[in-house]
C-alpha positions as CSV (number, residue, x, y, z in Angstrom):
1,M,59.6,105.7,88.9
2,G,62.2,103.0,87.9
3,E,62.7,105.1,84.1
4,E,63.3,108.9,86.0
5,T,65.9,106.7,88.4
6,K,68.3,104.8,85.4
7,D,68.2,108.5,84.1
8,L,69.2,110.4,86.1
9,K,71.9,107.6,87.0
10,E,72.9,107.8,83.4
11,R,72.3,111.5,83.7
12,L,75.3,111.7,86.7
13,L,77.4,109.2,85.3
14,T,78.1,111.0,82.1
15,E,78.5,114.1,84.4
16,Y,80.4,113.7,86.8
17,T,82.5,110.7,85.5
18,P,84.6,112.7,83.1
19,A,85.7,115.5,86.1
20,I,86.4,112.5,88.3
21,L,88.8,111.0,85.3
22,I,90.3,114.4,85.0
23,A,91.1,115.1,89.3
24,Y,92.7,111.4,88.8
25,I,95.0,111.9,85.9
26,E,95.5,115.2,87.0
27,K,97.2,113.5,90.7
28,L,99.2,111.3,88.4
29,E,100.5,114.4,86.5
30,N,101.6,116.0,89.6
31,I,102.6,112.7,90.9
32,N,105.5,112.2,87.7
33,N,105.9,116.1,88.2
34,T,107.5,115.3,91.4
35,L,109.5,112.2,90.6
36,N,111.1,114.4,87.5
37,K,112.6,116.5,90.1
38,A,113.6,114.6,92.4
């Protein structure tokens, strides 16, 4: 039971962390573009 939870946790981290990072980077780029236009 414990091992399954660990595997699931690792899978969630590897699958979702990149998506979160990409969204964060896109957000930063949008802010940067807005500042450059101002």
